[in-house]
N, C-alpha and C positions, 0 to 999 in steps of 0.2 A: 249258798253259795256265793261265794265274790264275780268267778268270771269264768267262762265257757270259750273253748275254743273248738272250733271242729272242721277237719281236715276230710273233704270228700271225694269219691273215685279216685281213690291214691292208688298207684300201679306197684301194689305190695301183695303177697298174700297172705289169709288172715291171719295164718298160722307162724306165721314169720313175726308178725306184728306184733301178736300179742305174747311172744316172750318177751318181746323188750318190754312192752306194757305193765307184763306182771311182774318186772323189777323195781319201776319208779310209783308203783300204785301204793298211796298213803307214807307216801317220803314229803319233808321238805322242798318247795321250789327250787331254791341252789342247790341245795343235795342230788335232788334227782338231774339238774342242769349237769352239774358235774358226771354225776355216772354216766348220763347218755354221752357225755365227749368223749370218753375214753374208751365205750363199748363197739368193740368190733362185730355187727351185726349190718346187716342194711338195713334194717327199719329205724334202726337209733338216731339219722341225722335228721328225717321224716317227722319221728316224733319230739324230738329236742325243738325243730323248728316252730312244730304246734305248740309246746310247751314255752317258749318264752313270745308265743304269740298270745297264750294264754294268761300271762304275765303283766306284757304289752296293754291286754284289755281290760284287766284289773286296775293298773295304773290310770288308764283313761278314765276309767268307770269311777274310781274314790282315789284323788290324785294326794290324799294325806293320809294315803295306806301303805302299814307298814309292811316293805316287804318281805322279811324275815320271818314271818309270822303265815306266809301262805305257804300251803300245802296242798300235795295233790287229792282230794278230797275223792271224786270219779273220773276211773280211764277204763276207757273200752274199743272194742274193734268189732266193728260187723260187715258179713259178706257185700259187695257191693254189688250191683247187675253190673255183670260183664259182656255188654251185646257188641259193643263196637271193640272190643281188642279179642276177637278170636280167631283163631287161627286153624286151619288144616292140615293134614299130615296125608299124603299117598297110605294106601292100605291096598291091601293083593286083592287079584281081578277088578281091578277098573274104578276100585271105592276109592272113597274118602272119611276120615274120623275127624271128629272135629277135637280141638285142643282149645282150653278157654284157660285164660291168661288171669293169674287174679288180682284181682279189686276191692278195696275196701274202705270202710269210713272208718276214721279216729275221732274219736270225743275227749277231751279234757278238760275235767270242772275242778277248780281249785276253790278252796275252801281258808277261811282265817280259824288260826288256833288263839284262843285267848294267854295271854302273856303273862 
C-alpha cells in the first residue's frame, strides 16, 4: 500500500458507484484517470476526484515516487448510513412512507508495481 483515500457519506447510490469502481480496479493510475474523464456516469467525477486525491497522497508521502508505477490496488464501495437524507412520500389514507436516498463510502488504495 502506497497511499489511501476515502470519501465518506458521498451522495451517490452504492449500486451506481460500484459500476464505475469496477472499471478502474487493477488499472494504472494514469489510465484510470483518463478512463474516468470520459465515462458518462454520475459517479465518475466523484471517483476521479478521489483517485486524484490518492495520487496526491502518494506524492506527499514519498516525494521521489515514480507515478507511472502506481496502480489501483484495491477499490471498494460500502453503504453509508443515510439518517440525514430521508424523504417522505404521501400514501393512501393519510399515511406516509419513507424514501431513503443512497449514500456510500468509497475507498481507493494505490499500490506500486516493480518496473
